[in-house]
Each structure stands twice: as C-alpha cells, then as structure tokens.
C-alpha positions, -999 to 999 in steps of 0.1 A, spaced: -313 455 -277 -341 447 -301 -334 450 -338 -368 467 -344 -384 489 -317 -420 483 -308 -431 517 -322 -416 509 -356 -431 474 -356 -466 488 -348 -461 514 -375 -451 487 -400 -481 465 -394 -506 494 -393 -490 508 -425 -493 473 -442 -530 471 -432 -537 506 -446 -519 500 -479 -537 467 -483 -570 484 -475 -563 510 -501 -554 484 -527 -586 465 -518 -608 496 -524 -591 501 -558 -595 464 -567 -632 466 -558 -637 498 -578 -622 482 -609 -640 448 -605 -671 440 -585 -681 476 -579 -673 489 -614 -700 514 -623 -698 503 -660 -708 467 -654 -731 474 -625 -750 501 -643 -758 475 -670 -768 449 -644 -790 475 -627 -806 487 -659 -813 451 -670 -828 440 -636 -849 471 -633 -862 466 -669 -872 430 -659 -893 446 -632 -909 469 -657 -888 499 -646 -871 516 -674 -841 538 -666 -817 556 -689 -781 546 -690 -772 578 -672 -797 570 -644 -782 535 -641 -747 550 -639 -758 573 -610 -773 542 -592 -742 521 -597 -720 549 -584 -742 554 -554 -738 517 -546 -700 520 -544 -699 555 -528 -695 541 -492 -665 520 -503 -650 551 -518 -654 570 -486 -633 543 -469 -607 548 -496 -605 585 -486 -603 576 -448 -575 551 -454 -558 578 -476 -558 602 -446 -544 574 -425 -516 568 -450 -507 605 -450 -505 604 -412 -484 572 -412 -459 587 -436 -454 617 -413 -449 593 -384 -424 573 -405 -403 605 -411 -402 609 -373 -393 573 -368 -365 576 -393 -347 598 -368 -348 572 -341 -319 547 -336 -340 519 -349 -351 539 -379 -316 551 -388 -298 518 -385 -311 507 -419 -291 533 -437 -259 535 -415 -228 522 -433 -249 517 -465 -216 518 -486 -206 484 -470 -238 467 -481 -240 443 -510 -256 455 -542 -287 436 -534 -291 452 -500 -284 486 -514 -312 481 -540 -336 470 -513 -328 501 -492 -332 525 -522 -364 506 -531 -378 515 -498 -369 552 -503 -386 549 -538 -418 534 -524 -419 561 -496 -416 587 -524 -444 571 -544 -466 569 -513 -459 605 -504 -470 615 -539 -501 593 -536 -509 610 -503 -504 645 -515 -522 640 -548 -551 622 -530 -554 651 -505 -555 675 -535 -582 655 -551 -603 656 -519 -598 693 -514 -594 706 -549 -624 730 -546 -610 744 -514 -577 748 -531 -593 768 -559 -584 742 -586 -605 736 -617 -624 703 -621 -603 697 -652 -571 701 -632 -584 677 -606 -592 652 -633 -556 654 -647 -542 649 -612 -566 619 -608 -552 603 -640 -516 606 -627 -527 594 -592 -543 563 -607 -513 556 -630 -487 560 -602 -508 537 -580 -497 508 -602 -463 512 -586 -478 504 -552 -491 471 -566 -456 463 -580 -439 471 -546 -464 450 -526 -458 420 -549 -420 425 -548 -420 430 -511 -440 398 -504 -418 379 -530 -386 393 -514 -397 382 -480 -403 347 -492 -369 345 -508 -352 361 -478 -368 336 -454 -354 308 -475 -320 324 -477 -297 345 -455 -324 364 -437 -342 336 -420 -366 350 -394 -370 383 -411 -408 382 -407 -408 370 -371 -383 398 -363 -408 423 -375 -433 408 -351 -412 403 -319 -384 427 -326 -355 403 -333 -320 408 -319 -296 435 -329 -267 423 -349 -234 427 -331 
C-alpha cells in the first residue's frame, strides 16, 4: 500500500501552488506593485510629459495598475478555503489519519512537526475566514472600519505563513539529508507504507 494516496498527493501539490501564489501576490503588493512607490513614479513620469496630477490621482492610478493582481489574490483565497475543506475530508481517510495514529510513541521532534501542521492549518483557516469576511464585509453588514481592523490582523497573521513555508522547506532539506530520505519523492509517487 502507498504511504500517501493519490488524492492526498494531488491536494498537497495544489495546496502548495495556491499558498505560493498567495505569497507571491502579497510580495508583489509590498514591492514592485506598491502604490506608494508607483504613485511617485507615475506622477514624475506624467510631469515629464507635461501632465500634472495630484498625489491622490497618482495613488488612484497606481492602485489601478495592481488591481488585476489583487483579483488573483482573492481567487487564490477562494481556492485556499476550498482546499482546507477538502483537507478536513482527507483527514478522515486512512492516509490522512495515519499521521496522527500512535502520536504518543513519536519522538519530540516528530510530535512538534505534527502539531506544527495543526498550527499552520489553524492559521490558514483563520486567513481563509478573515479573507472571505474582507471580500464580503458589506454583504455581512460590517462597517468599513471593522473590515479595516480585520485586514490589519489578516496581514499580521499572514507573516506566520511565510515562517511556515520557510520552516517547511528547511525541514524538508534537513529530513532528506537525515532519517527521512526520499520524503519529497514519496509525496510525488506515494512511497511505501512502513510495516
């Protein structure tokens, strides 16, 4: 029997893609597509063409440039919410449960890894729920100020996703060099169930 079922492996790689896509949109928002720096560039370039715009107009233009990217962030957010629901379902399969069976016999390191995954799923659930609230805050009857406060927490908690991704990649490199050789290829072809 395979260590990881095909449905779980597909879920894992689609989930990885969606999380990396979300991280990319945030990275772009904070760097190359920052409205603050781009509004200054736009105002300066337009001025060199004898078009004078106010800082508010330049800000509107800069935000319009990045709007399509932000629409992708929302679409990937929907995908993340759906993937988390699927993960809950997958947990109840034999392949999904096996990670937490006999957890008391695991080493401290393995226990921390397992609880780390529960932690990141909790963070991602919060990110999904708060993101959906931000998209639908008017429909939910929330004030703009309330949505802004939720956005502040949403953005702060998102830093934990960066931390997890870095720890996950670092942990995989260490595991491949140590006792868990083949851990990455197992998630591609399924691996073999430990006896």
